[in-house]
C-alpha positions in Angstrom: 1.7 30.4 -36.3 3.2 28.1 -38.9 2.9 24.4 -39.2 6.4 22.9 -39.0 7.7 20.2 -41.4 7.7 17.4 -38.7 4.5 15.6 -37.6 4.1 17.3 -34.3 2.2 20.7 -34.4 4.0 23.5 -32.6 0.8 24.3 -30.6 1.3 21.0 -28.8 4.5 22.2 -27.1 2.9 25.6 -26.3 -0.1 23.9 -24.5 2.2 21.5 -22.6 4.3 24.4 -21.3 1.2 26.5 -20.4 0.0 23.5 -18.4 3.4 23.4 -16.6 3.1 27.1 -15.9 -0.4 26.7 -14.5 0.6 23.6 -12.5 3.3 25.5 -10.6 0.7 28.1 -9.6 -2.2 25.8 -8.7 -1.8 26.1 -4.9 -2.0 29.9 -5.2 -5.3 29.5 -7.1 -6.6 26.9 -4.6 -5.9 29.4 -1.8 -8.3 32.0 -3.3 -11.2 30.3 -1.5 -14.4 32.2 -0.9 -15.0 30.7 2.5 -12.2 29.6 4.9 -13.2 26.0 4.4 -10.3 23.9 3.2 -12.0 22.9 0.0 -10.3 25.3 -2.4 -9.7 23.1 -5.5 -10.2 25.5 -8.4 -6.5 25.4 -9.4 -6.5 21.6 -9.0 -9.6 21.2 -11.2 -8.2 23.4 -13.9 -4.9 21.7 -13.8 -6.4 18.2 -13.9 -8.7 19.2 -16.8 -5.7 20.2 -19.0 -3.6 17.3 -17.7 -6.4 14.8 -18.5 -6.8 16.2 -22.0 -3.0 15.9 -22.7 -2.9 12.4 -21.4 -5.9 11.2 -23.5 -5.3 12.8 -26.9 -5.7 10.3 -29.8 -2.5 8.7 -31.1 -2.1 9.9 -34.7 0.6 7.3 -35.3 2.9 9.4 -37.5 0.0 11.2 -39.3 0.6 14.9 -39.9 -1.9 17.0 -38.0 -2.4 20.7 -38.2 -2.4 23.2 -35.3 -6.1 23.7 -35.7 -6.9 20.0 -35.7 -4.7 19.4 -32.7 -6.5 22.2 -30.8 -9.9 20.7 -31.7 -8.9 17.3 -30.4 -7.4 18.8 -27.3 -10.6 20.8 -26.6 -12.8 17.7 -26.9 -10.6 15.8 -24.5 -10.7 18.8 -22.1 -14.5 18.5 -21.9 -14.3 14.7 -21.3 -11.7 15.2 -18.6 -13.1 18.4 -17.0 -13.6 18.6 -13.3 -15.6 21.0 -11.2 -17.2 24.2 -12.4 -13.9 25.9 -13.2 -12.7 22.9 -15.3 -16.0 22.6 -17.3 -16.2 26.4 -18.0 -12.5 26.4 -19.2 -13.2 23.3 -21.4 -16.3 24.9 -22.9 -14.4 28.1 -23.6 -11.6 26.1 -25.3 -14.1 24.1 -27.3 -15.6 27.4 -28.6 -12.1 28.6 -29.5 -11.2 25.4 -31.3 -14.4 25.4 -33.4 -13.2 28.6 -35.0 -9.5 28.1 -35.1 -9.7 24.6 -36.6 -9.3 26.3 -39.9 -5.7 27.1 -38.9 -6.1 30.8 -39.2 -4.3 32.6 -36.3 -4.8 36.1 -37.7 -6.0 38.7 -35.2 -9.5 38.9 -36.8 -10.0 35.1 -36.6 -8.6 34.9 -33.1 -11.0 37.6 -32.0 -13.9 35.7 -33.6 -12.7 32.6 -31.7 -12.6 34.5 -28.4 -16.2 35.7 -28.9 -17.3 32.2 -29.7 -15.4 30.7 -26.7 -17.0 33.2 -24.4 -20.5 32.5 -25.8 -20.0 28.7 -25.4 -18.9 29.2 -21.7 -21.6 31.7 -20.9 -24.4 29.5 -22.4 -23.1 26.4 -20.6 -23.8 27.9 -17.1 -27.2 28.0 -15.5 -26.6 31.1 -13.4 -23.7 33.2 -14.9 -22.4 36.0 -12.6 -20.2 39.0 -12.9 -17.0 38.8 -10.9 -16.1 35.3 -12.1 -14.0 33.7 -14.8 -16.7 34.7 -17.3 -15.9 38.4 -16.6 -12.2 37.8 -17.5 -13.2 36.0 -20.7 -15.6 38.8 -21.7 -13.0 41.5 -21.0 -10.3 39.6 -22.9 -12.4 39.4 -26.1 -13.4 43.1 -25.7 -9.8 44.3 -25.1 -8.4 42.1 -27.9 -11.0 43.5 -30.3 -10.1 47.1 -29.3 -6.3 46.5 -29.7 -6.4 44.6 -33.0 -7.4 47.9 -34.8 -3.9 49.2 -34.0 -1.8 46.0 -33.8 -1.5 43.2 -36.4 0.5 40.7 -34.3 -1.8 38.4 -32.3 0.9 37.6 -29.7 1.6 41.3 -29.1 -2.2 41.9 -28.7 -2.4 39.1 -26.0 0.5 40.6 -24.2 -1.1 44.0 -24.2 -4.4 42.6 -22.9 -2.8 41.1 -19.7 -2.3 44.4 -17.7 -6.0 45.3 -18.3 -7.2 41.8 -17.2 -5.1 42.1 -14.0 -7.0 45.3 -13.2 -10.3 43.6 -13.9 -9.4 40.7 -11.7 -8.6 43.1 -8.8 -12.1 44.5 -9.2 -13.9 41.1 -8.9 -14.4 41.5 -5.1 -16.5 44.6 -5.8 -18.6 42.6 -8.2 -19.4 39.6 -5.9 -20.1 40.3 -2.2 -18.8 36.8 -1.1 -15.4 37.6 -2.6 -15.3 41.0 -0.8 -16.3 39.3 2.5 -13.5 36.8 2.1 -11.0 39.4 0.9 -9.9 37.5 -2.2 -10.2 37.8 -6.0 -12.1 35.2 -8.0 -10.1 32.0 -8.2 -11.4 30.9 -11.6 -10.5 34.4 -13.0 -7.1 34.2 -11.5 -6.5 30.8 -13.1 -7.6 32.1 -16.5 -5.2 35.0 -16.2 -2.3 32.7 -15.3 -3.1 30.6 -18.4 -2.9 33.7 -20.6 0.4 34.7 -19.0 1.7 31.3 -19.7 0.4 31.5 -23.3 2.0 34.9 -23.9 5.3 33.5 -22.6 5.2 30.6 -25.0 4.0 32.1 -28.3 6.8 32.8 -30.8 6.8 36.5 -31.2 8.7 36.2 -34.4 5.9 34.4 -36.2 4.6 36.0 -39.4 0.9 36.3 -40.1 1.7 36.0 -43.8 2.9 32.4 -43.6 -0.5 30.9 -44.1 -3.3 31.3 -46.6 -5.9 33.8 -45.3 -9.1 32.3 -44.0 -11.1 34.3 -46.6 -9.4 32.4 -49.4 -9.9 29.1 -47.8 -13.6 29.7 -47.3 -13.9 30.8 -51.0 -12.0 27.7 -52.0 -14.6 25.5 -50.4 -17.4 27.3 -52.1 -15.7 27.2 -55.5 -14.9 23.5 -55.3 -18.6 22.8 -54.7 -19.7 25.1 -57.5 -17.2 23.7 -60.0 -18.1 20.1 -59.2 -21.8 20.8 -59.5 -21.3 22.6 -62.8 -18.9 19.8 -64.1 -16.4 22.5 -65.0 -12.8 21.4 -65.4 -11.3 24.9 -65.9 -9.6 25.9 -62.6 -7.2 28.5 -63.8 -9.4 31.5 -63.2 -10.5 30.9 -59.7 -9.0 30.6 -56.2 -8.1 27.0 -56.7 -5.8 28.0 -59.6 -4.3 30.7 -57.5 -3.5 28.3 -54.7 -2.0 25.8 -57.2 0.1 28.4 -58.9 1.5 30.0 -55.7 2.0 26.7 -53.9 -0.6 28.0 -51.4 -2.1 24.5 -50.9 0.9 23.6 -48.7 0.0 26.5 -46.4 -3.4 25.2 -45.6 -3.3 23.6 -42.2 -6.5 21.5 -42.5 -5.2 18.2 -43.9 -8.6 17.0 -45.1 -9.3 20.2 -47.1 -5.8 20.1 -48.5 -6.4 16.5 -49.7 -9.7 17.5 -51.3 -8.1 20.4 -53.2 -5.2 18.2 -54.3 -7.5 15.5 -55.6 -9.8 18.0 -57.4 -6.8 19.7 -59.0 -5.4 16.3 -60.1 -8.4 14.9 -61.8 -9.5 18.3 -63.2 -6.3 18.3 -65.3 -6.9 14.8 -66.6 -9.3 13.3 -69.2 -11.6 10.9 -67.4 -14.6 8.9 -68.5 -18.0 10.2 -67.4 -18.7 7.3 -64.9 -15.3 7.7 -63.1 -15.7 11.5 -63.1 -19.2 11.1 -61.6 -17.9 8.8 -58.8 -15.1 11.2 -58.0 -17.5 14.2 -57.9 -19.8 12.3 -55.5 -16.9 11.3 -53.2 -15.6 14.9 -53.1 -19.0 16.4 -52.4 -19.5 13.8 -49.6 -16.1 14.9 -48.1 -17.1 18.5 -48.2 -20.4 17.9 -46.6 -18.8 15.9 -43.8 -16.4 18.8 -43.2 -19.2 21.3 -42.8 -21.8 19.0 -41.2 -22.7 19.0 -37.5 -25.3 17.1 -35.5 -28.6 18.3 -36.8 -31.2 15.5 -37.0 -34.6 16.6 -38.3 -36.2 16.4 -34.9 -38.3 19.5 -34.2 -39.3 18.4 -30.7 -36.6 16.5 -28.8 -38.3 14.8 -25.9 -40.8 11.9 -26.2 -42.8 12.7 -23.0 -45.5 10.5 -21.3 -47.4 11.0 -18.1 -50.4 9.6 -16.3 -52.6 12.1 -14.5 -55.3 11.4 -12.0 -57.7 14.3 -11.9 -61.2 15.2 -11.0 -60.7 18.7 -12.4 -60.3 17.6 -16.0 -63.5 16.9 -17.8 -62.4 15.7 -21.2 -59.5 14.7 -23.5 -60.0 18.0 -25.3 -59.3 19.9 -22.1 -56.0 18.1 -21.7 -55.1 18.8 -25.4 -55.8 22.5 -24.9 -53.8 22.5 -21.7 -50.5 21.1 -23.1 -51.0 20.9 -26.9 -49.0 24.1 -27.4 -45.9 22.4 -26.0 -45.3 20.2 -29.0 -46.8 17.7 -31.5 -47.6 14.0 -31.9 -50.0 14.2 -29.0 -52.1 11.2 -28.0 -54.6 11.2 -25.1 -56.3 8.2 -23.6 -58.5 8.2 -20.5 -60.5 5.9 -18.3 -62.8 7.7 -15.8 -60.5 10.3 -14.0 -57.2 8.7 -15.2 -55.6 10.3 -18.3 -52.6 8.9 -20.1 -50.8 11.4 -22.4 -48.1 11.1 -25.0 -46.5 14.3 -26.5 -43.2 15.3 -28.3 -41.9 18.5 -26.7 -38.8 20.5 -26.0 -40.1 21.4 -22.5 -41.2 18.3 -20.6 -40.8 20.0 -17.2 -43.2 22.7 -18.3 -45.8 20.1 -19.3 -45.5 18.4 -15.9 -45.7 21.6 -14.0 -48.9 22.7 -15.9 -50.8 19.4 -15.5 -49.8 18.8 -11.9 -52.0 21.8 -11.0 -55.0 19.8 -12.0 -54.3 16.6 -10.1 -51.8 13.9 -9.2 -49.0 12.8 -11.6 -49.0 9.1 -11.1 -46.3 8.3 -13.7 -43.9 10.3 -15.9 -41.4 9.3 -18.5 -39.1 11.4 -20.8 -37.0 9.9 -23.6 -34.4 12.0 -25.4 -35.1 11.2 -29.1 -31.9 12.8 -30.3 -29.9 10.6 -27.9 -31.8 7.5 -29.0 -31.1 8.3 -32.6 -27.4 8.9 -31.9 -27.2 5.7 -29.9 -29.0 3.8 -32.7 -26.5 4.8 -35.4 -23.5 4.4 -33.1 -21.4 1.2 -33.1 -21.0 1.6 -29.3 -24.5 0.4 -28.3 -25.9 -0.6 -24.9 -28.6 -3.0 -23.8 -30.6 -1.6 -20.9 -31.2 -4.0 -18.0 -33.2 -1.6 -15.8 -36.0 0.9 -16.5 -35.0 3.4 -13.7 -32.1 3.8 -11.2 -31.0 6.3 -8.6 -27.3 7.2 -9.0 -25.5 9.3 -6.3 -22.0 10.9 -6.3 -20.3 11.5 -3.0 -16.9 12.1 -1.5 -16.8 9.8 1.5 -16.8 6.0 1.6 -18.9 6.0 4.8 -21.6 8.1 3.0 -21.5 5.7 0.1 -22.5 2.8 2.4 -25.2 4.9 4.0 -26.8 5.9 0.7 -26.7 2.3 -0.6 -28.5 1.1 2.6 -31.1 3.9 2.0 -31.8 2.6 -1.5 -29.4 4.2 -4.0 -28.9 1.8 -6.9 -25.3 2.9 -7.4 -23.0 5.4 -5.6 -19.8 6.8 -7.2 -17.2 7.7 -4.5 -14.7 10.3 -5.9 -12.6 10.9 -2.7 -10.6 14.1 -2.7 -10.6 15.0 -6.4 -13.8 16.0 -8.2 -14.9 13.4 -10.8 -14.2 14.1 -14.5 -16.8 14.1 -17.2 -15.3 10.9 -18.6 -15.5 9.1 -15.2 -19.1 10.1 -14.9 -20.0 9.0 -18.4 -18.5 5.6 -17.7 -20.4 5.3 -14.4 -23.7 6.3 -16.1 -23.2 3.8 -19.0 -22.1 1.1 -16.6 -25.5 1.2 -14.9 -27.2 -0.1 -18.1 -30.4 1.8 -17.1 -32.7 3.6 -19.5 -33.7 6.4 -17.0 -31.3 7.5 -14.3 -31.9 9.9 -11.5 -28.4 11.4 -10.7 -27.6 13.5 -7.6 -24.2 14.8 -6.5 -23.1 15.9 -3.0 -21.5 19.1 -4.2 -23.0 21.7 -6.5 -19.5 22.1 -8.1 -20.0 18.7 -9.7 -23.3 19.7 -11.4 -21.8 21.1 -14.6 -19.6 18.0 -15.1 -22.6 15.8 -14.5 -24.8 17.7 -17.0 -22.2 17.3 -19.8 -21.7 13.6 -18.8 -25.5 13.2 -19.1 -25.4 14.6 -22.6 -22.7 12.1 -23.6 -24.1 9.1 -21.9 -26.5 6.6 -23.4 -29.3 6.9 -20.8 -31.9 9.5 -20.1 -30.5 11.3 -17.1 -32.6 13.5 -14.8 -30.2 15.6 -12.7 -31.2 16.5 -9.2 -29.6 19.8 -8.3 -28.6 18.8 -4.8 -26.0 20.8 -2.8 -24.8 18.4 -0.1 -24.8 14.8 0.9 -27.5 15.5 3.5 -29.8 16.5 0.6 -29.2 13.0 -0.8 -30.1 11.4 2.5 -33.3 13.4 2.7 -34.2 12.5 -0.9 -33.6 8.8 -0.4 -35.5 8.7 2.9 -38.5 10.1 0.9 -38.2 7.1 -1.4 -38.1 4.7 1.5 -41.3 6.3 2.8 -43.2 4.9 -0.2 -43.2 8.1 -2.3 -43.7 7.0 -5.9 -40.4 6.9 -7.7 -42.1 7.1 -11.1 -43.6 10.6 -10.5 -40.2 11.9 -9.3 -41.8 13.8 -6.4 -39.1 12.5 -4.0 -36.6 14.7 -5.8 -38.3 17.7 -4.3 -37.5 16.5 -0.7 -33.9 17.7 -0.7 -34.4 20.3 2.0 -36.5 18.4 4.5 -33.6 17.8 6.9 -31.9 20.8 8.6 -28.2 20.6 9.0 -24.9 22.4 9.7 -21.3 21.7 8.9 -18.2 22.0 11.1 -14.9 22.9 9.5 -11.6 24.5 10.4 -10.5 27.9 9.1 -7.5 28.0 6.7 -7.4 31.8 6.9 -8.8 34.6 9.1 -12.2 35.7 8.1 -15.2 37.6 9.4 -18.6 36.0 10.3 -21.9 37.5 9.3 -22.3 39.2 12.7 -18.8 40.7 12.5 -17.1 38.2 14.7 -13.5 37.4 13.7 -12.8 33.8 12.9 -9.0 33.2 13.4 -7.0 30.9 11.3 -7.1 27.4 12.8 -10.4 28.0 14.7 -13.2 25.5 14.3 -16.4 27.1 13.0 -20.0 26.2 12.0 -21.6 26.9 8.7 -25.4 27.0 8.5 -27.2 28.1 5.4 -23.9 29.2 3.9 -23.2 31.5 6.8 -20.8 31.2 9.8 -22.8 31.2 12.9 -20.2 30.5 15.6 -16.5 29.6 16.1 -14.2 28.3 18.8 -10.7 27.0 19.3 -12.1 23.8 20.7 -14.2 21.5 18.5 -16.4 20.3 21.4 -17.4 23.9 22.3 -18.3 24.7 18.7 -20.4 21.6 18.4 -22.3 22.4 21.6 -22.9 26.0 20.5 -24.2 24.8 17.2 -26.7 22.4 18.8 -27.8 25.1 21.2 -28.5 27.5 18.4 -30.0 25.1 15.8 -31.8 22.3 17.7 -35.2 23.8 18.2 -38.1 21.4 18.4 -36.1 18.5 16.9 -35.3 15.7 19.3 -32.9 13.6 17.2 -29.4 15.0 16.5 -27.2 13.0 14.1 -23.4 13.5 13.6 -21.7 12.3 10.4 -18.0 12.1 11.1 -15.4 13.1 8.5 -11.9 11.7 8.0 -10.3 14.5 10.0 -12.6 13.8 13.0 -11.6 10.2 13.4 -9.7 10.9 16.6 -12.6 12.6 18.4 -14.1 9.5 20.0 -15.4 11.0 23.2 -17.7 13.7 21.7 -20.9 11.8 21.9 -20.9 11.0 25.7 -20.3 14.7 26.3 -23.2 15.8 24.1 -25.6 13.3 25.8 -24.5 14.7 29.2 -25.1 18.3 28.1 -28.4 17.7 26.1 -30.2 15.1 28.2 -33.5 15.8 26.4 -32.2 14.8 23.0 -31.2 11.6 21.3 -27.9 11.4 19.6 -26.6 9.1 16.8 -23.2 9.1 15.1 -22.1 7.6 11.8 -18.9 7.6 9.8 -19.3 9.6 6.6 -15.7 9.7 5.5 -16.0 13.2 3.9 -12.8 15.2 3.3 -14.0 18.8 3.6 -15.8 18.9 6.9 -15.1 17.5 10.3 -18.8 16.9 10.9 -22.2 17.2 9.3 -24.8 17.6 12.0 -28.5 17.0 11.2 -31.6 17.9 13.3 -34.8 15.9 13.0 
């Protein structure tokens, strides 16, 4: 892929057209939903992730930018604008690709290296990677590409030849994940990834020549040689790679504009007579530029988290016993005690492990974890923040009604995202807006967890993420706080499953329940513990059946009405008539996916 003479890299047009290709097929991807719940948004999340990246790319204002540099900027914006698991995984993958291809080398060998790095980044970014997902397609792509590059030297042709194999792999994903087989669909994330590759293959110019750019091996040797020559104060550049680049005009074929400028400056002053002071200053400037090119975030911090806790224990007899118990977790340990109260400070990479071990010996009265890398980054950043609060609870929900409910229960801030999952950038802004040193963040959908984790890594607060799966989990957690459970020892975050609940939705396709019952398209059905337990054409009947099956010793049944259930105003009187031994309450949740959440207490 060659860099054209104008200021717009050709990869920009390719990415924009691939986005359009994906956008036209997003509803097909959305329809590949594991459950018949109308919440299929994989295609939308992938589309919005790319759309957000394109819309927020930095304005280079006429500056020439290489294909590799453009891809790097694009991947960074993808991560900031990623939505849902599929969007985050895709962004991580593209970030891995860009970290290799930033050198502008689109040869098969370097692309294969980039595919391996992209897969590694995506795999490592997921807590529970599984076969039969988008990761499987990413893995098979790099494997097939590596196999074919031994017999084909054109990268575009290799990608084209990979696609039939990936289609066969996608068709096998239902055999890899039982939930896909039960729903009778292939993996939606994998389908989206394949569509992106199809769009890419369509857009790549098959006439491009791999000989149009300087090989990456020469570029890497160039960087090494510049450093060696500067350090040795040599001015003879004719017998090395720099000379070769200069003689052959190869410098113009290097896509990395910064490296090109470094080589140009070095060649210029190497051929001129300079006084020692000026030469020394130029050497220092060039070495600094080379270091910046190769540097990455790597502060000299062995143990990342400054961890403190207060333990009340009658099982610990001395400070030495505490040191033996957790000393292996890190360094800079300080232990103070008064009677049976121990206050401990330690720098560690595993604060949760420290807390788990000491909690076996008594009650954790107080805990605090500060991310020292983040503090250092914030300190040297021009974009600083003044904290106004020590600790806050931050919730992320879909419905406006639930936002009001959670605020009344004690949430310090609630972000309502409506129909579309929040992007990483939106979450970063919300986190920084709180101006709180330590934030407890909990979403109402597990599909938001990955975006939230990356937002937490980019925000300026210490963020403890609660891996909640529904808005009812958030209600349960906040009710624990209101019952005087100490917020400092975080024990309330373990109260997520104290309230039993089910969800009522409407099938967007025919499916089969756990017991073999057929759920027809358009029927209402109840999901409990991720399984369909009953279904009916009439919503009142399915609610009644759900309560009969699930309300055991509980006396209080609460209905949280979604947007689609606004017109069902006569449901509560009917339930009170049928279940005269139970109390009923109803609130407006405003959720989009489900007609009702029903809780049993």
